Every structure is written in structure tokens, then in C-alpha cells.
N, CA, C and O atoms as a GROMACS GRO file, in nm:
protein
  564
    1MET      N    1  -5.042   2.769  -2.525
    1MET     CA    2  -5.078   2.706  -2.338
    1MET      C    3  -5.028   2.595  -2.308
    1MET      O    4  -4.954   2.566  -2.214
    2ARG      N    5  -5.093   2.496  -2.437
    2ARG     CA    6  -5.072   2.380  -2.400
    2ARG      C    7  -4.950   2.302  -2.428
    2ARG      O    8  -4.938   2.182  -2.402
    3LEU      N    9  -4.837   2.398  -2.495
    3LEU     CA   10  -4.704   2.344  -2.499
    3LEU      C   11  -4.604   2.354  -2.367
    3LEU      O   12  -4.508   2.279  -2.347
    4ASP      N   13  -4.653   2.481  -2.267
    4ASP     CA   14  -4.650   2.527  -2.179
    4ASP      C   15  -4.659   2.404  -2.051
    4ASP      O   16  -4.575   2.410  -1.961
    5LEU      N   17  -4.751   2.310  -2.051
    5LEU     CA   18  -4.734   2.245  -1.991
    5LEU      C   19  -4.677   2.116  -1.990
    5LEU      O   20  -4.658   2.037  -1.897
    6TYR      N   21  -4.650   2.107  -2.130
    6TYR     CA   22  -4.537   1.969  -2.123
    6TYR      C   23  -4.467   2.040  -2.114
    6TYR      O   24  -4.361   1.981  -2.092
    7LYS      N   25  -4.453   2.135  -2.117
    7LYS     CA   26  -4.222   2.166  -2.083
    7LYS      C   27  -4.251   2.081  -1.919
    7LYS      O   28  -4.233   1.963  -1.886
    8ASN      N   29  -4.311   2.218  -1.828
    8ASN     CA   30  -4.286   2.202  -1.659
    8ASN      C   31  -4.346   2.008  -1.643
    8ASN      O   32  -4.389   1.965  -1.536
    9ARG      N   33  -4.339   1.955  -1.719
    9ARG     CA   34  -4.369   1.840  -1.660
    9ARG      C   35  -4.286   1.743  -1.566
    9ARG      O   36  -4.328   1.692  -1.462
   10GLY      N   37  -4.194   1.732  -1.606
   10GLY     CA   38  -4.077   1.698  -1.600
   10GLY      C   39  -3.989   1.704  -1.441
   10GLY      O   40  -3.920   1.615  -1.392
   11ILE      N   41  -4.026   1.866  -1.372
   11ILE     CA   42  -3.968   1.937  -1.289
   11ILE      C   43  -3.954   1.858  -1.217
   11ILE      O   44  -3.841   1.826  -1.181
   12ALA      N   45  -4.085   1.788  -1.159
   12ALA     CA   46  -4.091   1.740  -1.054
   12ALA      C   47  -3.982   1.609  -1.010
   12ALA      O   48  -3.900   1.581  -0.923
   13ALA      N   49  -4.033   1.560  -1.120
   13ALA     CA   50  -3.900   1.398  -1.102
   13ALA      C   51  -3.753   1.425  -1.089
   13ALA      O   52  -3.690   1.320  -1.080
   14LEU      N   53  -3.704   1.494  -1.087
   14LEU     CA   54  -3.579   1.565  -1.108
   14LEU      C   55  -3.569   1.505  -0.939
   14LEU      O   56  -3.534   1.393  -0.900
   15PRO      N   57  -3.608   1.607  -0.870
   15PRO     CA   58  -3.598   1.615  -0.721
   15PRO      C   59  -3.683   1.494  -0.597
   15PRO      O   60  -3.684   1.489  -0.475
   16THR      N   61  -3.740   1.420  -0.693
   16THR     CA   62  -3.779   1.311  -0.655
   16THR      C   63  -3.684   1.176  -0.659
   16THR      O   64  -3.670   1.089  -0.573
   17LEU      N   65  -3.628   1.190  -0.782
   17LEU     CA   66  -3.598   1.102  -0.809
   17LEU      C   67  -3.409   1.099  -0.736
   17LEU      O   68  -3.344   0.994  -0.736
   18LEU      N   69  -3.344   1.253  -0.672
   18LEU     CA   70  -3.275   1.265  -0.596
   18LEU      C   71  -3.301   1.243  -0.474
   18LEU      O   72  -3.212   1.187  -0.410
   19LEU      N   73  -3.426   1.277  -0.405
   19LEU     CA   74  -3.441   1.199  -0.298
   19LEU      C   75  -3.500   1.090  -0.238
   19LEU      O   76  -3.544   1.073  -0.124
   20VAL      N   77  -3.490   0.997  -0.365
   20VAL     CA   78  -3.508   0.817  -0.336
   20VAL      C   79  -3.349   0.792  -0.336
   20VAL      O   80  -3.280   0.749  -0.243
   21GLY      N   81  -3.307   0.835  -0.481
   21GLY     CA   82  -3.105   0.803  -0.480
   21GLY      C   83  -3.040   0.834  -0.357
   21GLY      O   84  -2.963   0.759  -0.295
   22GLY      N   85  -3.075   0.948  -0.326
   22GLY     CA   86  -2.986   0.954  -0.164
   22GLY      C   87  -3.069   0.850  -0.048
   22GLY      O   88  -2.999   0.792   0.036
   23ILE      N   89  -3.176   0.836  -0.048
   23ILE     CA   90  -3.222   0.713   0.058
   23ILE      C   91  -3.180   0.588   0.046
   23ILE      O   92  -3.172   0.498   0.129
   24ILE      N   93  -3.140   0.597  -0.134
   24ILE     CA   94  -3.102   0.438  -0.116
   24ILE      C   95  -2.967   0.438  -0.109
   24ILE      O   96  -2.908   0.332  -0.132
   25THR      N   97  -2.886   0.571  -0.073
   25THR     CA   98  -2.758   0.572  -0.048
   25THR      C   99  -2.718   0.546   0.045
   25THR      O  100  -2.627   0.469   0.076
   26GLY      N  101  -2.780   0.607   0.099
   26GLY     CA  102  -2.745   0.570   0.312
   26GLY      C  103  -2.784   0.493   0.346
   26GLY      O  104  -2.738   0.467   0.458
   27ILE      N  105  -2.905   0.378   0.292
   27ILE     CA  106  -2.929   0.266   0.370
   27ILE      C  107  -2.838   0.182   0.271
   27ILE      O  108  -2.896   0.077   0.245
   28SER      N  109  -2.732   0.192   0.215
   28SER     CA  110  -2.639   0.094   0.142
   28SER      C  111  -2.543   0.161   0.202
   28SER      O  112  -2.479   0.057   0.219
   29ILE      N  113  -2.465   0.251   0.256
   29ILE     CA  114  -2.342   0.267   0.339
   29ILE      C  115  -2.391   0.206   0.486
   29ILE      O  116  -2.320   0.130   0.551
   30ALA      N  117  -2.525   0.249   0.529
   30ALA     CA  118  -2.558   0.210   0.671
   30ALA      C  119  -2.544   0.048   0.687
   30ALA      O  120  -2.490  -0.005   0.784
   31LEU      N  121  -2.597  -0.016   0.582
   31LEU     CA  122  -2.591  -0.198   0.574
   31LEU      C  123  -2.464  -0.210   0.576
   31LEU      O  124  -2.415  -0.270   0.671
   32THR      N  125  -2.383  -0.158   0.477
   32THR     CA  126  -2.184  -0.191   0.488
   32THR      C  127  -2.139  -0.141   0.566
   32THR      O  128  -2.017  -0.159   0.567
   33ALA      N  129  -2.199  -0.037   0.692
   33ALA     CA  130  -2.113  -0.045   0.797
   33ALA      C  131  -2.141  -0.157   0.809
   33ALA      O  132  -2.080  -0.252   0.762
   34SER      N  133  -2.283  -0.161   0.903
   34SER     CA  134  -2.324  -0.250   0.982
   34SER      C  135  -2.227  -0.408   0.997
   34SER      O  136  -2.147  -0.444   1.083
   35VAL      N  137  -2.280  -0.478   0.869
   35VAL     CA  138  -2.194  -0.582   0.824
   35VAL      C  139  -2.068  -0.573   0.848
   35VAL      O  140  -2.006  -0.658   0.912
   36TYR      N  141  -2.006  -0.443   0.786
   36TYR     CA  142  -1.836  -0.475   0.797
   36TYR      C  143  -1.754  -0.458   0.961
   36TYR      O  144  -1.635  -0.479   0.980
   37LEU      N  145  -1.886  -0.404   1.096
   37LEU     CA  146  -1.842  -0.429   1.211
   37LEU      C  147  -1.878  -0.500   1.294
   37LEU      O  148  -1.839  -0.507   1.410
   38TYR      N  149  -1.996  -0.589   1.212
   38TYR     CA  150  -2.077  -0.744   1.292
   38TYR      C  151  -1.912  -0.818   1.243
   38TYR      O  152  -1.835  -0.842   1.335
   39ILE      N  153  -1.870  -0.850   1.106
   39ILE     CA  154  -1.754  -0.913   1.044
   39ILE      C  155  -1.652  -0.882   1.162
   39ILE      O  156  -1.654  -0.991   1.218
   40ASN      N  157  -1.602  -0.837   1.204
   40ASN     CA  158  -1.471  -0.785   1.239
   40ASN      C  159  -1.499  -0.793   1.438
   40ASN      O  160  -1.401  -0.805   1.512
   41SER      N  161  -1.637  -0.783   1.493
   41SER     CA  162  -1.631  -0.846   1.613
   41SER      C  163  -1.620  -0.964   1.605
   41SER      O  164  -1.548  -1.009   1.694
   42THR      N  165  -1.670  -1.055   1.519
   42THR     CA  166  -1.673  -1.212   1.576
   42THR      C  167  -1.546  -1.250   1.465
   42THR      O  168  -1.527  -1.371   1.479
   43SER      N  169  -1.481  -1.213   1.391
   43SER     CA  170  -1.322  -1.243   1.385
   43SER      C  171  -1.278  -1.219   1.536
   43SER      O  172  -1.215  -1.304   1.600
   44GLY      N  173  -1.303  -1.137   1.569
   44GLY     CA  174  -1.183  -1.106   1.726
   44GLY      C  175  -1.257  -1.177   1.854
   44GLY      O  176  -1.204  -1.184   1.965
   45ALA      N  177  -1.396  -1.233   1.820
   45ALA     CA  178  -1.424  -1.308   1.914
   45ALA      C  179  -1.341  -1.439   1.872
   45ALA      O  180  -1.311  -1.525   1.955
   46ASN      N  181  -1.313  -1.447   1.762
   46ASN     CA  182  -1.271  -1.589   1.701
   46ASN      C  183  -1.120  -1.600   1.778
   46ASN      O  184  -1.078  -1.692   1.848
   47LEU      N  185  -1.044  -1.458   1.736
   47LEU     CA  186  -0.920  -1.504   1.747
   47LEU      C  187  -0.872  -1.484   1.901
   47LEU      O  188  -0.764  -1.526   1.943
   48SER      N  189  -0.958  -1.421   1.969
   48SER     CA  190  -0.981  -1.449   2.112
   48SER      C  191  -0.930  -1.572   2.163
   48SER      O  192  -0.818  -1.609   2.198
   49LEU      N  193  -1.115  -1.658   2.151
   49LEU     CA  194  -1.118  -1.769   2.142
   49LEU      C  195  -0.993  -1.897   2.126
   49LEU      O  196  -0.957  -1.992   2.196
   50LYS      N  197  -0.947  -1.834   1.981
   50LYS     CA  198  -0.785  -1.913   1.918
   50LYS      C  199  -0.676  -1.929   2.072
   50LYS      O  200  -0.644  -2.024   2.143
   51ALA      N  201  -0.645  -1.787   2.074
   51ALA     CA  202  -0.543  -1.702   2.122
   51ALA      C  203  -0.565  -1.841   2.249
   51ALA      O  204  -0.488  -1.936   2.266
   52LEU      N  205  -0.673  -1.818   2.310
   52LEU     CA  206  -0.681  -1.924   2.483
   52LEU      C  207  -0.661  -2.056   2.453
   52LEU      O  208  -0.584  -2.133   2.512
   53SER      N  209  -0.752  -2.088   2.332
   53SER     CA  210  -0.693  -2.235   2.327
   53SER      C  211  -0.546  -2.326   2.308
   53SER      O  212  -0.516  -2.439   2.346
   54VAL      N  213  -0.481  -2.233   2.242
   54VAL     CA  214  -0.343  -2.234   2.287
   54VAL      C  215  -0.262  -2.198   2.385
   54VAL      O  216  -0.151  -2.240   2.416
   55ALA      N  217  -0.329  -2.118   2.428
   55ALA     CA  218  -0.282  -2.109   2.569
   55ALA      C  219  -0.274  -2.206   2.635
   55ALA      O  220  -0.176  -2.272   2.666
   56LYS      N  221  -0.395  -2.218   2.662
   56LYS     CA  222  -0.433  -2.377   2.691
   56LYS      C  223  -0.331  -2.511   2.707
   56LYS      O  224  -0.293  -2.573   2.807
   57SER      N  225  -0.301  -2.530   2.543
   57SER     CA  226  -0.262  -2.591   2.484
   57SER      C  227  -0.114  -2.625   2.551
   57SER      O  228  -0.073  -2.734   2.591
   58GLY      N  229  -0.033  -2.472   2.552
   58GLY     CA  230   0.092  -2.463   2.634
   58GLY      C  231   0.101  -2.500   2.755
   58GLY      O  232   0.208  -2.536   2.803
   59VAL      N  233  -0.031  -2.498   2.834
   59VAL     CA  234  -0.007  -2.522   2.994
   59VAL      C  235   0.007  -2.670   2.950
   59VAL      O  236   0.120  -2.716   2.933
   60TYR      N  237  -0.087  -2.734   2.933
   60TYR     CA  238  -0.077  -2.881   2.888
   60TYR      C  239   0.067  -2.924   2.865
   60TYR      O  240   0.126  -3.001   2.941
   61ASP      N  241   0.124  -2.869   2.750
   61ASP     CA  242   0.261  -2.926   2.712
   61ASP      C  243   0.329  -2.912   2.811
   61ASP      O  244   0.403  -3.009   2.828
   62GLY      N  245   0.342  -2.811   2.910
   62GLY     CA  246   0.422  -2.764   2.977
   62GLY      C  247   0.376  -2.863   3.112
   62GLY      O  248   0.482  -2.865   3.175
   63LEU      N  249   0.300  -2.928   3.173
   63LEU     CA  250   0.264  -3.030   3.258
   63LEU      C  251   0.299  -3.166   3.185
   63LEU      O  252   0.326  -3.251   3.270
   64MET      N  253   0.306  -3.205   3.080
   64MET     CA  254   0.387  -3.315   3.014
   64MET      C  255   0.500  -3.288   3.043
   64MET      O  256   0.561  -3.386   3.086
   65LYS      N  257   0.562  -3.191   3.038
   65LYS     CA  258   0.757  -3.191   3.052
   65LYS      C  259   0.749  -3.198   3.231
   65LYS      O  260   0.844  -3.265   3.272
   66VAL      N  261   0.689  -3.162   3.311
   66VAL     CA  262   0.707  -3.138   3.462
   66VAL      C  263   0.676  -3.302   3.450
   66VAL      O  264   0.763  -3.378   3.493
   67VAL      N  265   0.549  -3.358   3.392
   67VAL     CA  266   0.546  -3.508   3.437
   67VAL      C  267   0.654  -3.621   3.397
   67VAL      O  268   0.675  -3.710   3.478
   68ARG      N  269   0.725  -3.619   3.266
   68ARG     CA  270   0.860  -3.649   3.213
   68ARG      C  271   0.975  -3.650   3.272
   68ARG      O  272   1.067  -3.732   3.276
   69ASP      N  273   0.952  -3.505   3.335
   69ASP     CA  274   1.115  -3.491   3.421
   69ASP      C  275   1.100  -3.418   3.544
   69ASP      O  276   1.104  -3.297   3.525
   70LYS      N  277   1.082  -3.453   3.670
   70LYS     CA  278   1.029  -3.429   3.768
   70LYS      C  279   1.185  -3.328   3.840
   70LYS      O  280   1.189  -3.250   3.935
   71SER      N  281   1.267  -3.363   3.771
   71SER     CA  282   1.350  -3.271   3.795
   71SER      C  283   1.435  -3.138   3.757
   71SER      O  284   1.541  -3.094   3.801
   72LEU      N  285   1.320  -3.080   3.630
   72LEU     CA  286   1.326  -2.992   3.545
   72LEU      C  287   1.282  -2.916   3.660
   72LEU      O  288   1.182  -2.917   3.732
   73ILE      N  289   1.424  -2.829   3.651
   73ILE     CA  290   1.466  -2.630   3.719
   73ILE      C  291   1.354  -2.533   3.640
   73ILE      O  292   1.243  -2.497   3.679
   74SER      N  293   1.402  -2.514   3.555
   74SER     CA  294   1.300  -2.450   3.470
   74SER      C  295   1.300  -2.405   3.282
   74SER      O  296   1.404  -2.424   3.219
   75ALA      N  297   1.236  -2.375   3.246
   75ALA     CA  298   1.256  -2.380   3.067
   75ALA      C  299   1.175  -2.284   3.032
   75ALA      O  300   1.105  -2.232   3.118
   76ASN      N  301   1.169  -2.245   2.907
   76ASN     CA  302   1.119  -2.150   2.844
   76ASN      C  303   1.168  -2.180   2.661
   76ASN      O  304   1.276  -2.152   2.608
   77TYR      N  305   1.079  -2.226   2.615
   77TYR     CA  306   1.053  -2.277   2.486
   77TYR      C  307   0.936  -2.233   2.415
   77TYR      O  308   0.859  -2.170   2.486
   78THR      N  309   0.896  -2.250   2.278
   78THR     CA  310   0.812  -2.187   2.182
   78THR      C  311   0.751  -2.314   2.157
   78THR      O  312   0.818  -2.416   2.141
   79LEU      N  313   0.600  -2.312   2.151
   79LEU     CA  314   0.529  -2.426   2.074
   79LEU      C  315   0.431  -2.352   1.968
   79LEU      O  316   0.368  -2.247   1.975
   80ASN      N  317   0.445  -2.458   1.860
   80ASN     CA  318   0.371  -2.360   1.746
   80ASN      C  319   0.295  -2.482   1.682
   80ASN      O  320   0.337  -2.582   1.625
   81ILE      N  321   0.158  -2.434   1.715
   81ILE     CA  322  -0.006  -2.478   1.679
   81ILE      C  323  -0.020  -2.401   1.539
   81ILE      O  324  -0.030  -2.278   1.540
   82GLY      N  325  -0.023  -2.502   1.371
   82GLY     CA  326  -0.074  -2.439   1.280
   82GLY      C  327  -0.054  -2.275   1.271
   82GLY      O  328   0.063  -2.240   1.282
   83ASN      N  329  -0.125  -2.196   1.257
   83ASN     CA  330  -0.040  -2.062   1.289
   83ASN      C  331  -0.048  -1.949   1.412
   83ASN      O  332  -0.027  -1.828   1.408
   84GLN      N  333  -0.072  -2.001   1.477
   84GLN     CA  334  -0.114  -1.964   1.609
   84GLN      C  335   0.068  -2.017   1.738
   84GLN      O  336   0.151  -2.098   1.697
   85THR      N  337   0.082  -1.950   1.870
   85THR     CA  338   0.262  -1.955   1.880
   85THR      C  339   0.139  -1.961   2.011
   85THR      O  340   0.030  -1.908   2.033
   86ALA      N  341   0.245  -2.073   2.089
   86ALA     CA  342   0.235  -2.042   2.240
   86ALA      C  343   0.358  -2.038   2.318
   86ALA      O  344   0.430  -2.138   2.310
   87THR      N  345   0.406  -1.914   2.413
   87THR     CA  346   0.552  -1.942   2.492
   87THR      C  347   0.479  -1.980   2.574
   87THR      O  348   0.358  -1.961   2.593
   88ILE      N  349   0.589  -2.065   2.649
   88ILE     CA  350   0.569  -2.117   2.770
   88ILE      C  351   0.661  -2.128   2.884
   88ILE      O  352   0.770  -2.151   2.831
   89THR      N  353   0.672  -2.125   2.973
   89THR     CA  354   0.773  -2.035   3.090
   89THR      C  355   0.706  -2.137   3.227
   89THR      O  356   0.594  -2.146   3.278
   90ILE      N  357   0.832  -2.202   3.249
   90ILE     CA  358   0.810  -2.295   3.404
   90ILE      C  359   0.934  -2.276   3.456
   90ILE      O  360   1.040  -2.265   3.394
   91CYS      N  361   0.916  -2.273   3.575
   91CYS     CA  362   0.972  -2.179   3.733
   91CYS      C  363   0.958  -2.293   3.847
   91CYS      O  364   0.841  -2.327   3.863
   92ARG      N  365   1.028  -2.342   3.910
   92ARG     CA  366   0.981  -2.423   3.999
   92ARG      C  367   1.101  -2.340   4.117
   92ARG      O  368   1.196  -2.268   4.085
   93ASP      N  369   1.042  -2.392   4.302
   93ASP     CA  370   1.062  -2.395   4.377
   93ASP      C  371   1.130  -2.256   4.455
   93ASP      O  372   1.227  -2.235   4.529
   94SER      N  373   1.013  -2.166   4.389
   94SER     CA  374   1.048  -2.082   4.464
   94SER      C  375   0.897  -1.979   4.483
   94SER      O  376   0.788  -2.011   4.436
   95ALA      N  377   0.920  -1.872   4.550
   95ALA     CA  378   0.859  -1.827   4.640
   95ALA      C  379   0.720  -1.736   4.498
   95ALA      O  380   0.601  -1.707   4.507
   96GLU      N  381   0.827  -1.724   4.380
   96GLU     CA  382   0.658  -1.692   4.276
   96GLU      C  383   0.635  -1.771   4.220
   96GLU      O  384   0.546  -1.742   4.140
   97CYS      N  385   0.674  -1.897   4.211
   97CYS     CA  386   0.641  -2.028   4.126
   97CYS      C  387   0.504  -2.080   4.201
   97CYS      O  388   0.409  -2.144   4.157
   98GLY      N  389   0.527  -2.033   4.314
   98GLY     CA  390   0.399  -2.141   4.398
   98GLY      C  391   0.475  -2.185   4.538
   98GLY      O  392   0.401  -2.190   4.637
   99GLY      N  393   0.619  -2.220   4.558
   99GLY     CA  394   0.645  -2.220   4.687
   99GLY      C  395   0.769  -2.381   4.666
   99GLY      O  396   0.834  -2.425   4.571
  100SER      N  397   0.752  -2.416   4.782
  100SER     CA  398   0.901  -2.531   4.758
  100SER      C  399   0.765  -2.687   4.714
  100SER      O  400   0.660  -2.717   4.770
  101GLY      N  401   0.827  -2.742   4.611
  101GLY     CA  402   0.786  -2.867   4.520
  101GLY      C  403   0.698  -2.816   4.486
  101GLY      O  404   0.597  -2.881   4.512
  102LYS      N  405   0.672  -2.691   4.420
  102LYS     CA  406   0.564  -2.646   4.369
  102LYS      C  407   0.610  -2.636   4.224
  102LYS      O  408   0.727  -2.672   4.208
  103PHE      N  409   0.541  -2.593   4.104
  103PHE     CA  410   0.618  -2.605   3.917
  103PHE      C  411   0.491  -2.486   3.905
  103PHE      O  412   0.374  -2.514   3.931
  104LYS      N  413   0.536  -2.355   3.862
  104LYS     CA  414   0.437  -2.257   3.764
  104LYS      C  415   0.454  -2.280   3.630
  104LYS      O  416   0.558  -2.293   3.564
  105ILE      N  417   0.371  -2.282   3.609
  105ILE     CA  418   0.382  -2.275   3.447
  105ILE      C  419   0.321  -2.165   3.366
  105ILE      O  420   0.199  -2.152   3.355
  106ASP      N  421   0.399  -2.096   3.318
  106ASP     CA  422   0.275  -1.984   3.240
  106ASP      C  423   0.265  -1.983   3.085
  106ASP      O  424   0.375  -1.966   3.034
  107SER      N  425   0.188  -1.994   3.018
  107SER     CA  426   0.155  -1.956   2.880
  107SER      C  427   0.079  -1.919   2.786
  107SER      O  428  -0.026  -1.972   2.748
  108ILE      N  429   0.150  -1.793   2.734
  108ILE     CA  430   0.072  -1.703   2.659
  108ILE      C  431   0.082  -1.723   2.500
  108ILE      O  432   0.187  -1.708   2.438
  109GLY      N  433  -0.037  -1.758   2.445
  109GLY     CA  434  -0.128  -1.778   2.307
  109GLY      C  435  -0.090  -1.662   2.217
  109GLY      O  436  -0.039  -1.559   2.260
  110THR      N  437  -0.115  -1.681   2.113
  110THR     CA  438  -0.094  -1.558   2.032
  110THR      C  439  -0.188  -1.590   1.896
  110THR      O  440  -0.158  -1.682   1.820
  111ALA      N  441  -0.289  -1.517   1.878
  111ALA     CA  442  -0.365  -1.608   1.719
  111ALA      C  443  -0.376  -1.420   1.705
  111ALA      O  444  -0.443  -1.333   1.760
  112PHE      N  445  -0.229  -1.426   1.559
  112PHE     CA  446  -0.285  -1.293   1.491
  112PHE      C  447  -0.227  -1.189   1.583
  112PHE      O  448  -0.108  -1.178   1.611
  113THR      N  449  -0.360  -1.088   1.641
  113THR     CA  450  -0.339  -0.975   1.698
  113THR      C  451  -0.383  -0.990   1.858
  113THR      O  452  -0.374  -0.889   1.928
  114ARG      N  453  -0.436  -1.130   1.922
  114ARG     CA  454  -0.484  -1.157   2.018
  114ARG      C  455  -0.369  -1.211   2.114
  114ARG      O  456  -0.285  -1.289   2.069
  115ARG      N  457  -0.366  -1.171   2.246
  115ARG     CA  458  -0.253  -1.268   2.268
  115ARG      C  459  -0.403  -1.286   2.457
  115ARG      O  460  -0.482  -1.207   2.509
  116LYS      N  461  -0.359  -1.438   2.485
  116LYS     CA  462  -0.375  -1.430   2.615
  116LYS      C  463  -0.305  -1.552   2.718
  116LYS      O  464  -0.230  -1.639   2.675
  117LYS      N  465  -0.352  -1.537   2.888
  117LYS     CA  466  -0.206  -1.534   2.934
  117LYS      C  467  -0.284  -1.654   3.018
  117LYS      O  468  -0.403  -1.636   3.042
  118MET      N  469  -0.219  -1.776   3.063
  118MET     CA  470  -0.259  -1.859   3.160
  118MET      C  471  -0.160  -1.918   3.204
  118MET      O  472  -0.054  -1.956   3.154
  119GLU      N  473  -0.223  -1.924   3.345
  119GLU     CA  474  -0.093  -1.982   3.459
  119GLU      C  475  -0.160  -2.106   3.525
  119GLU      O  476  -0.277  -2.113   3.561
  120ALA      N  477  -0.058  -2.212   3.536
  120ALA     CA  478  -0.139  -2.350   3.627
  120ALA      C  479  -0.046  -2.332   3.660
  120ALA      O  480   0.046  -2.285   3.592
  121ILE      N  481  -0.039  -2.398   3.885
  121ILE     CA  482   0.048  -2.429   3.977
  121ILE      C  483   0.030  -2.550   4.018
  121ILE      O  484  -0.044  -2.577   4.112
  122VAL      N  485   0.133  -2.679   3.918
  122VAL     CA  486   0.143  -2.826   4.000
  122VAL      C  487   0.208  -2.822   4.115
  122VAL      O  488   0.296  -2.742   4.149
  123ALA      N  489   0.138  -2.959   4.205
  123ALA     CA  490   0.236  -2.994   4.272
  123ALA      C  491   0.276  -3.117   4.261
  123ALA      O  492   0.199  -3.194   4.204
  124VAL      N  493   0.423  -3.176   4.319
  124VAL     CA  494   0.482  -3.254   4.250
  124VAL      C  495   0.531  -3.318   4.424
  124VAL      O  496   0.609  -3.238   4.477
  125ASP      N  497   0.511  -3.400   4.484
  125ASP     CA  498   0.511  -3.520   4.584
  125ASP      C  499   0.623  -3.598   4.561
  125ASP      O  500   0.624  -3.682   4.471
  126PRO      N  501   0.804  -3.559   4.702
  126PRO     CA  502   0.959  -3.524   4.575
  126PRO      C  503   0.929  -3.694   4.644
  126PRO      O  504   1.031  -3.761   4.635
  127ASP      N  505   0.785  -3.787   4.722
  127ASP     CA  506   0.915  -3.934   4.783
  127ASP      C  507   0.805  -4.009   4.656
  127ASP      O  508   0.865  -4.093   4.590
  128THR      N  509   0.671  -3.992   4.620
  128THR     CA  510   0.590  -4.037   4.527
  128THR      C  511   0.662  -4.008   4.418
  128THR      O  512   0.762  -4.077   4.400
  129GLY      N  513   0.633  -3.908   4.326
  129GLY     CA  514   0.642  -3.813   4.251
  129GLY      C  515   0.520  -3.810   4.143
  129GLY      O  516   0.516  -3.830   4.022
  130ILE      N  517   0.407  -3.772   4.254
  130ILE     CA  518   0.302  -3.799   4.136
  130ILE      C  519   0.278  -3.633   4.159
  130ILE      O  520   0.288  -3.556   4.255
  131THR      N  521   0.248  -3.623   4.051
  131THR     CA  522   0.214  -3.467   4.064
  131THR      C  523   0.053  -3.459   4.009
  131THR      O  524  -0.020  -3.530   3.940
  132LYS      N  525   0.044  -3.334   4.078
  132LYS     CA  526  -0.104  -3.289   4.074
  132LYS      C  527  -0.142  -3.148   4.056
  132LYS      O  528  -0.113  -3.048   4.122
  133LEU      N  529  -0.224  -3.169   3.934
  133LEU     CA  530  -0.239  -2.970   3.906
  133LEU      C  531  -0.348  -2.892   3.996
  133LEU      O  532  -0.471  -2.896   4.000
  134GLU      N  533  -0.260  -2.828   4.060
  134GLU     CA  534  -0.391  -2.737   4.152
  134GLU      C  535  -0.420  -2.646   4.101
  134GLU      O  536  -0.539  -2.629   4.127
  135SER      N  537  -0.384  -2.566   4.038
  135SER     CA  538  -0.483  -2.439   3.962
  135SER      C  539  -0.453  -2.431   3.831
  135SER      O  540  -0.342  -2.456   3.784
  136MET      N  541  -0.534  -2.403   3.779
  136MET     CA  542  -0.491  -2.328   3.638
  136MET      C  543  -0.611  -2.260   3.597
  136MET      O  544  -0.716  -2.316   3.566
  137LYS      N  545  -0.579  -2.071   3.598
  137LYS     CA  546  -0.640  -2.004   3.508
  137LYS      C  547  -0.609  -1.892   3.441
  137LYS      O  548  -0.495  -1.848   3.428
  138GLU      N  549  -0.736  -1.832   3.387
  138GLU     CA  550  -0.669  -1.726   3.292
  138GLU      C  551  -0.595  -1.621   3.383
  138GLU      O  552  -0.618  -1.614   3.503
  139VAL      N  553  -0.512  -1.548   3.323
  139VAL     CA  554  -0.504  -1.429   3.338
  139VAL      C  555  -0.449  -1.264   3.298
  139VAL      O  556  -0.354  -1.248   3.221
  140ALA      N  557  -0.513  -1.161   3.354
  140ALA     CA  558  -0.480  -1.083   3.247
  140ALA      C  559  -0.317  -1.043   3.213
  140ALA      O  560  -0.237  -1.065   3.304
  141LEU      N  561  -0.278  -0.997   3.110
  141LEU     CA  562  -0.157  -0.985   3.090
  141LEU      C  563  -0.121  -0.815   3.078
  141LEU      O  564  -0.005  -0.778   3.058
   0.00000   0.00000   0.00000
């Protein structure tokens, strides 16, 4: 009889060990998934901010071109800033460019997979050559 008691003593340990192991595995998987999602959302926000900053830099670069050359009709070029790029388009004196005596500067900033677009309207006085930034805003792509 005494031998039977020792034989059944470890039977309760196996289900307990499997249950505790399953709980620990589930917690580990949930923690890993939440950390992965947090890192991806943070890096996505950083990339969006970088793309917006590059697009703003493109607008300012286009503004410098307008200030330096007031007879500029149009321009399309790319500006590289580190690993990011800004594609800048400048147009002048048409209805879609803001009207007579105005320049429209479009800049699309790209950072890895994120893209942001900035648009600026610049007025140039034909007599004095004074350049004035009328508006600058982010627009949807």
C-alpha cells in the first residue's frame, strides 16, 4: 500500500507545470506583440515627421530660388537631405499657381515609406521686387 502512494505523487505536478508554462508563454507572446506594435507606431510617427520637415525644407529652398531669380517661370527639381528627398515644383502667373504676380511652390517630402506635401503661395511685387510669403500649408496627397 505504501508503494502506491509514492507512485501517484507526481501526477498532479505535470498538469500544474503545463498550466504555468502555458500562462508564461501567453504572457510572453502578448508582451512581444505589444512592444513590436509600439515600436512600429513610434517609428512611423518619426518617419512622418521627417517627411514633413523635408517637405518644409523644400518649400524654403523654392522660396530662396524665387527670391534670387524673380524672372523664374517654372522649375522642377529634387533636393536630397540625408536619406530623405524633397521634390519641388515651382510655377508662376497662372490660375492654378495663385494668380498674376504669384508663385506656387509645391514640395513633396519623402522619408522611407512616408510622404508629405507642403504648398506655399508667394507674391512678388513687380515694381519693387519685394517677395512675400502669403501662405504655407500641408496638403493631402
